[in-house]
N, C-alpha and C positions, 0 to 999 in steps of 0.2 A: 384325638389329634394331639401331637406334640406341641408343647408351649415353647416359646422363644426363650423363657427362662431356663428350660431344661437343656437348650443348645447352647447358650451363652458361655463364653470363656469366663471362668471364676478368677483368672489372674488379673485383678483390678490394680492398675498403677496409676496414681495421680500426680500431676506435676503442675507448678505454678506457670502461669502464662508468661512470666518474666524470666524464666530459666532459658538458657542458651541452647541452641539446637545441638551443639557438639556434646553438651552434658546429657541431654535427653536421648540422643542416638546411642550414646555409650551405655546408659541405663537400659534402653530396650535390648541392645545386644547381650548385655549381661544377664538380664531376665528371660531372654529368648521369647520376647513378645513382639506382635506386629504393630501395636497401637497403645496410646496412653490417653487417659482423660486429662483434659487441661481445665484447671480450676482458677478462679479469680473471685475474692471476697466470698470464699466458701460456697461458690456457685459454679455449676458445670458451664463453661463458655465455649467449648469445642473439643475436638479429637485431633491428635496428632498421629498420623500413621506413616508406615514405611512408604506407602504410595505417595504421601504428601512430599516426604523427603526426595524421592526420586524425580517427581514431576516438577517441583518448584525449585530445585536446586540450580544455582547459577554455576555451571561447570567452568565457566571462563574465569571466575573469581571465587573459588570455594571457601577461601579463608573468610571473607567478608560474609559469606552466606551462612557458614557455621557459627559465626558470632552473633547472628540474629537471634532474637528471642523466639521461642516456639509459638507465642501468641501471634507473630506476624505472618507465619506460613500455615498455621493450623486450618483444618476444616471448620468453618464457622457456621453459624445459624443451625447448630446441631439440634436434633430432636431426640427425645427419649421414648422408649417403648415400654409398655407395661409388661411385667414378668409373665403374666397369664395369657397374653396375646398369642393367637395361632401364628406359628412361624410362617405359614403361607401368606397371611395378611401382612406380615412384616416385610417378606420379600416383595410384595406388591408396592408398599410404601417406598422401599429403598430404590426400586427400579423407577417409579413415577417421579420421586424427588432427587434422584441422583446421589443417594447416600451409599457408601460403601461400609461404614461401621456406625452403629448406634448404640449408646448406653441403655442398659436394661435396668428399670427401677422396680422397686417393691416397697410399697408403703413410703414412697418419697425418698427411699435410699437407693444408691446405685449398687446393684448386685453383680453386675458383670458387663462385657462388651460382646456384641454379636457382630459378625462380618457377613457380607453378602455372599462371599465364596463359601463359607461353611453352610449357610442356609440354602444356597443353590445345589450344594452337594447332597444334602439331606433331601431336598425337594425332588432332585433327579432319582435318587434312591428309591423314594416313596413312589414315584411315578412308574419306575420300572416294576416295582412289586405289584402296584395296582393293575398294570398292563398284563402282567402274568395271570392275575386273577380272572380279568376279563378275557384273556385268551382261552383260558380253560372253560369259562362259561360259554364263549362263543363255539368252542370245539363240540360241546354238547348240543348246542343249538343247531350246529351243522348236521349233526346225526339226526336230529329230529326233522330237519329241513329235507334230509334225504328220504324220509318216510313220508312226509307230508308237506307239500308246498303251500297249504292254505294258510298256516301260521304266517309264513314269511310274506305272502301277498297282503294279508290284512294289515300288516305292520308298514309296508313300503309302497302300497298302491299309488299314494298321493305324492310321493318324493319326486322332485324335479332334478335329481341327480341319479346318475347310473350306478347301481350297487351290484356287484358280482361277487360270488364265492367260488373258490376252486379247491379241489382236494390235493393231497400230497403229490398225485401224479399230474399236477397242472391241467386237470380237466374241469370243466364248468359243472357245478352241481346245483347252484341257485343264482337267481337274478331278479331284479324287480322289473315291473312293466316298462319303466322309462329306459332301461338299458336295452330291451329288446326293440323298443321303438327307435332309439338313437342309432342302433346298429342295423336295423331293418331285418331282423331275424325273427322267425316264429319260435315258440317255446320248443317245439319239437327239434328244430334245426340247432338250437343252442345246447340242448342237453348232451353232456359228455363231450362237448366240442373242446379241443385243445385250447387253452387260453391264449396261446401265442398267436392264434389265427385272428385274434381281435385287434392285433396290433400290426403296424408296418414292420418290416424286417429290421430297420434301423432302430425303431422304438423298442422292440423286443430285446435287442442287444443291449440298449441303455438300461432296461429294467433288470436284465440278468446282471449287468456290472454294478448297478447302484443298489439292488435290493436282494434278489435271489442269491447271488453268488456270496454276498456277505452275511446272509441270514439276518438282516436287519429286521427289528421288530416293526419299525414304521418308516416309510419313505415318502417323500413328497417332491414332485417335480412336474414340469409341463412337458407333454409328449403328444404323440399322435395315435388314435385308435382308427381301426379300419372297418367300414360296414360291409354288408354282404356283396355289395356291388363293387367293392374295392375303393371306395371313396375315402379319403383321409379326413379325420375329424380332429381338430385341436382341442385337447382336454387338459384340465388341471387335475392330476391324478395323486391320489393317496393310496399306498399299499400298506396293509397290516399283516404280519405274519401270525398265524394261528398255531397254537400248540396244545397237545393233549395233556391229561393229568400227569404223565411222566415227563413232560417237558420236551417231547418230541414234536417236530413240526408236522402238522397234519393237514395244512392247507393255508389259504390266504384270502383276504377280503380286499376287493378293490373299490374305491370311491371315485368316480370320474364326473367332473363338472364340464359340460360343453362350453368352450371359450372361443368358438369359432367367430362369433360376432366381434369380440375383443380383437382377435388376430387380423380379421378382415379390416377393421378400422385402423390398426396399426399399419397394415400393408398398405392401405389407402393413403395414410399419411406419409409413409416412406415414399411411395410412388409420386405423391404430391410434391415431396421435398426433392426427389431427384429431378422432376420437371423444372422445379424452381431453380435448382443448381445449374441444369443445363442451360436454362434462360440466362442466368447470372453469369454464367461463364462466357456468354456471347457478348457481354458488355465490354466496352473498351476501358471503362473506369475500374479501379480496384474496389471490390466489395468484400467485406469480412465481417464475421461474428465472433464474440468472445465472451467469456464468463466474468464475474466480478472480481476474480483473482488474475485477471488479464491473460488467460490462457486462450490462445486462438483456436476456436472450434472449427472454422472454416474460412477459406479464402479462395477467391475465384482464379481462374486462369491469368487474368490481366494482372492481379496481385503477384502471382508466382513470377510472371515475366518481369513486373517492375523491380521486385526485390531479388530477382535472379536465383530462384530456387526451383528445383524439380518438385513435383508434389510428393514423391516418395520420401525425399529428404526432409521437406517441411514437416511432414506428419510424423517421421521418425525422430526428428529432433524435439517433437512436442513444443513447438514455438510459442513464446509468450510475446505480448505487445511490446515490451521493453527491449526485446531482442531486435526490433526493427526501427527503434527510435534512438537518437544520439543521447549519450549520457547527460549532456548539458540541458537538454530539453525535457528529459523524462520526468523531472520533478514537476515541471509546468503542466504536463499532460496528466500526471497522477492527481494533481491538485484539482484540475477541472473535472476529472471522472469521479473523484471522491466527492465533489460538490454534487454531482448528479446522484450518487449513491445516497447522499444525505437528504435527497428530495427537493433540492434547491432549484434544480433544472431537470428538464426531460430530454434536452438535446443541447448540443454546443458545437462551436466551431473552433478548431485548433490548428493554428499555423506553427509548424515546427521543422526540424531537420530529421530526415531518415537516413538509415544505413542499410545498404544492400549486402548481399552475401559476400561479395568481394571487398567490403568495407568502404564503398563508394558512398560519399554523403551527397544528398540532394534535397531541396526544399519540397514540402508537401503541405496540403491543406486537407484536414480531416473533418468530415462532417459526421458526427456521431449521435446516435439515438439510444436512449434506455428503453428496453422492452422487458415485459415480465413473461417468463416461460413457466407456468404453474406458480410454484411458490418461490422460484428462483429468479434473480435478476440478471440479465444479459444485455449485451450491447451490440448493435449493428452499426456499421460504419462504412462510409465512402471515402477513398484516399484519391486525391487529385494531385498529380505532379505538377508543380507550379514553376519548374525550371525556366520554361520559356517566358512566362509572365515575369519572373525576376529579371530576365534578360532585357525584356522591353522596359522594365522599370529603370534599369541600369542605364539604358539609353537616354531615357527622359531625365535622369538624374544628371548624367554627363552634359546634356543640353542645358539644364538649369544652372550647373556649375560654371560652364563656359559663359553663359549669358550674365550670370551674376558677377563673375569676375570683370567681364568687359564693362559692366555698368560701374563697378566700384572704382576702377582706375581713373575715369575722368571726374569722379565725384569730388576728389580731394581738391584739384585746381579750380573747380566750379565753386565750391564752398568757400575756398580762400578768396577767390576774386569777389564774390558777393559780400563776404565779410569786410573786405577792404573798402568797397564803395559804401557799405553801410556805416563803417567807422569814420568815413570822410577823409581816408588816406588819399584818395584820387580826387578830392575837391568836395566842396560843400554840396549837400542835397537837401531839398525841402522835406517838410513833415510828411507830406503824401508819399513821397519816394521812400522815406524811411520805413513808413508803415508797410508799403508794398514789399520792400526788400526784406523786412523781418519776416513777413509771410513766406517768401521764397526761401529764406534760410531755414525756416521751420519745416518746410516740406523737403528741402534737401537732407536735413537731419533724419526725418521720417524715412526718406528713400534709402538712406545710408543703413537704418535699422533693418529695414526690409531686406537689403542685400546681405547685411551681416547674418540675419537669420536664414536666409537662403543658402548662404555658404556653410553655415553650421549643419543644416540639414543635409546638404550635399555631402559634407564630410561625414556625417553619421552614416549616410546610406552607402557610400563608397567604402569607407574604412571600417564600418561598424562603430557602435558607440564605445569606442575604446576607453577603458577605464584604468586609471592609475590607482588601484585600491591599496588602502592601508587602514589601520585602526583609527576610526573617526569618532570623535564625541558629538553625536548629532545634536543634542540639546545645546551644546555650546556653539555649534555653527548655526543653529536656528536663532539663538540669541544675538549672535554677532550680526547677522544679516537684518533681523528686525530692528536693531538699534540704528543701523545705518539709515533707516527709513524715518527716524524720528522727525528730523527738520521739515521734510516734505509733509509729514502727517500733521505736525503742529501748525504748518502754514494754512491747512484746511481745517484746523480745530478738531482734528481726529485724534483719539487716544489709541496707542498701540499697546496691548496688553500681552505679557509673555508668560506663558503657562508651562513650566518645564520642571522636571523632578530635580531634587537637590543632588542626588548621586550622578556619577558619571555613567553615560550610556554609550558604550562603543560598539560599532559594527564595522564590518570589512567593507569599505566603500571609497569612492572617488570624491574627496572633499570639495574639489572645485566645482565638480558637476552638481552635487547636492546643493552647494551654495547658489548655483545658477537656478536650480529649481525653486528654492526658498525666495530668492530675489524676484523671480518672475511671478510667483504667486502673491507675494506680499506688494509687489509693484501694482498688479492688476487691482488688488484689494483697495489700495490707496487711490488709485485712479478712479475706480468707479464707486466710491463711497464718499457722499457729501456731508454726512453728519454721523455721530455715534462712535463706534469703536471698532478695532480690528484686533482679533486675538490670534496670537501665534502659539501653537502648542505641540508638545512631544509627550507620548504616553508609551509606556512599556507594557505590552500585552504578553501572553503566555509564550507565543511562538513568534511574535513579529513586533515591530516598532511602528507605531502610529503617529504620523506627523500631520498637522492640520493648519490651515489659514482659514478664519472665519471673520466675515465682515457684516456690517449692517447696511450694506449698500442697496442698490435698486433691485438686485436679484435677476435671475435668468429664467426666462419662460420655459415651461416643460417641453415645448416643441424644439427649442434651441439646444437643450441639454445632449441629446444624441450626438450632435455635431461639434460639441465643444472642444474635443481634442484632435479634430481633423484639421488638416493644413488649409491655409488660405480662408479660413471661416471667419467672416465679419458678422457677428450676431446682430440681429436688428434691435434686441433689447439694449445692448451696450452701446450701439451706434448713436443713440441720442444723447448720451452722457460722456463727459470727459473728452480727452484727445483721442483721435482715432488710432487704432492698433495696426499690427502688421498681419494678424491672423496666424501667426506661426509660433508664438511663444509657448502655448500649452501643448502644441504638437511636439515642441522640443522637450518640454517637461516629461511628456508621456514616454518619449524615446529614452531618456535618461533614467527614469524610474524602472521601466521595463528591462533595460540592460542591467540593472541591479537585482533582477528576479522579483521585483515588486509590481504593484498595480496602483493606479490613481484614479480617483472618482470624484464626482461633484454632486452636491445636493443644493437646491436652491428654492426660493420662494419670492415671487415678485412682491416688491414693497417690504421684505424682511431681511433679505440678505443671501449670501452664498457661503457655502463651506466646501473647501477644496481639501481632500484627504489623500495622502499616499501612505502605503504601507511597505515596510521594507523587512525582509526576513532577518530574524535573530539567529546568529550562528553559535554553535558551541565551539571550543577551541580546535577540535579535530576538523570540523567543517570549514573553519577559517583556513586552517593549514591546507586543506584540500583545495579550496578556492584559490589560495596563493599559488599552489603548484599548477592548477588548471590555467590560470592567467599566464604564467610563465610558458607553460607548453604551447598555448595558442600562440604566443608572440614568437616562440622558437620555431614553430611550424611555418609561420608566415614571414619571419625575418632571417631564418637560417642560422641561428646561433644555438649553442648547447649549454646545457646546465646539469647538474647532479642532484639527485636525492639518495638518502641512505636511511635504513631503519635498523635499530638494534633491539631485538626482542629478547627479553630477559626472563628466566624462570627461577624461583627461589624455593627452598624448602617449605612444605606445607605447614610446618610447625612455626614458621616466621610469622610474627604478628603483622597485621597490615600496616600499622603506624611504622614499624622498623623497616618494612619493605619499601614504603614511600620515601623514608629518609634516605635509604641507600641509593634509590633510583635518582633522586634530587642531587645527591652528593657525585654520583657518577656523571649525571648531566652537566654539573658545573665544571667537574675536572675536564671532561672530554671538550667542552665548548672553549674553555681556556686554552687546552692544549692545541685545538684546531686553529684558534686565532693565532697562537704562537708560531704555528707553521704556515701562516699567511693564507690559510683557507678563508674565504669570505661566507660565513654562516649567516645567511639572510633570515632563517627562521629555524628555531628549535622548539619541538613540542615533546611534552611527556603525555602520552596517552595510555592509561593503565600500566602494563609492564613493558611498554615499548617506547623507545626514544626515536623521534623522526628528525632528521637533518636536511635542511634545504640549502644547497649551495648555488649562489647565483651565477658561477662559473663551472666550466666543465675542466677538471683538472687531470682527466685522462686516467692513466694507470697509477698516478701518484696518489689520487684520492682513494682508489680501489685498495692499494697496498696499505695506506694509512688505517682506513676503517677496519680492515681485516686484522690489524695488530693492536687494536684498541684495548683488548683484554689484558695485553702485557703492559700497555700504557697505564691502565688503572692500577694494576698490582704494583708498578714501580711508583706511582704517585701517591697511593694510599697506604700508610704504614700498618694500619690494622688489618692484619690478614684474615680475621674472623668474618668480615663482611664478604668474602669470597667463598665461604663455606657453602656448598651445595648449589653455587650459582652456574647457570648455564646460559650461554649467549648464541643468539642466531643473527648474523649480520648479512644485510643485503645492500648492494650499491647499484644504482641504475644511472646510466648516461642517457639523457633525454634530449631530443626525441627519438635517438638511436634505438633504445631498448623498449620503448613503448610510446605509441602515438595517441592513445586514448587515456583519459584520466582514470577510467575504470580499471584499464589494464595495469596502470602504474601502481595502485593500491592492492591490486590482486597479487602482483609480484613482490610487493614489499611486505605482505603479509599483515 
């Protein structure tokens, strides 16, 4: 048996883990080798191969990738193999552990590198040679079988698979008892029977095309055999070509395993699945199944009707879940499903906006459940169109809005009248009257707060929680609101502690509405805390910002927590303490936080206090720019105005260093920004993202902006005297007038590139 050392490549090249990829790949090309051993502190720490380069390269930014060290992208956790190991054992190790290359050592020294490709080639060659030997041995055995069947029967009498031998004329010459039993033939009936009579006509055609016509040495596939009565039998068939000593084909051996039971089970499951689908297709609600990659495996007829697809078109497109959900809501949906994949939940309910084939948007409620199909995770869901429910809610909201407005109008003169009487403007009043009128004034103020909150909710529901977003320092906002509550807290001997980071933490948000959330949470904490302290904090997490208000008040019971953020909820726990609330403040906080794409939650313990936490997503600059465009696009669609966006995609010579490239892009951005301002274009936002400049114009300047942007290359060359910065530069410019050119944020950035 060949050892792995005999097959290893002796072209050993070692490199330091700190060498750059560009230098190592040049060395590999010069030496004409496919791999190098990576060393660190005189020890082997990995292997770098051409496969590593191809699979791990960042083709969007090759310059940065080529400047990385080879240690960053090499195949790590490498194992060595001994020089004298069998190459077959090494093939097994490489297949089981996923290695493609391994260093070969002898007495602790690296003697070479062996690749899976080389070993597999040797393995296949050895296998073919062995098969030739066995074929010749089998040929001799067949000759003996023809003279005496006793040897064959003694060997195969107890086999539970059908074994048959045929000569070069495709006639049966030997078989085992199980084959005769399976096919319901006697030995006399089988002798010299054409082998094709044991198979259905279609199965024989398959055998001829897959095996006999290609003179294959071995073939393996599922097919159908045919017994004496013409009944078809599902079998797992292996065919081996037999050759004589001269290498000529002298027959074949067939090994067939009866898999009828397996096929019957599969057919029963398919039949059951078809019955299930026929039943599901009768339902009026949409039912679907999908895999963990959001690929829709099945949707019933009600779903096709809801989303306005024919079944042929739906299956031809290979629809994914995100194809049927609005772009703005997809991140929320993915987050909930990812939470289920992590094992935090088995089922969930998601309210979002759907998109039909004709781009019509409508509200839906998704009830989704995680299921295990073997080793794979899948999802089953029911979709409910809630358009009618939303209409009923709108009617209710309209009623609340009208009633609230009608209540608010007379409150002003009523309060003013009571105040004048209480202040003695209309004449002196006694102490009892003052006490009574003070209570009336307090209740009028409470009624005003209720009406104001109702009107706020009405506005949120009718117009949506419209956000005027900009870059906001959340830590500074939290500090400012907390400080405003110092006097009230001090009057109750309560200490307010502020826990915020020193650095500025900016997110894209509506500052006024975030201030409203902080004010409501801190106000509640002060109201329901009699002693101790209140802590207001902001923490920066990996992908989100965490804000919290924690008190040492009376706490909220476990039964009350689920109702905390619902409207008009006056909790029994809090009703005993402090002034009565309106039951609307936390519902408004929830609306504002969720409008920002975040979520709010509460934890509490009776006698120890409550902690209110809301989380807001952190955005990278490109996501902020996208959100800015999305906000303007939504306003443009509802209010009927236009604005423009533009992209300038630049490509530079590959030899240009990343630092020089970035300097040139920044210089181009500054020149163009100043030029556009001089031309009286209002640049609301300018973003540099990799090699692309993105411009957001708050107005639509029509053909003028289009002509200007298409001419910017000439503007740059006129404004910058150093002509070397333009060597090898190519620009691709795109200008969109919105919402005319695109009405969906995904389409906007697809067209911008």
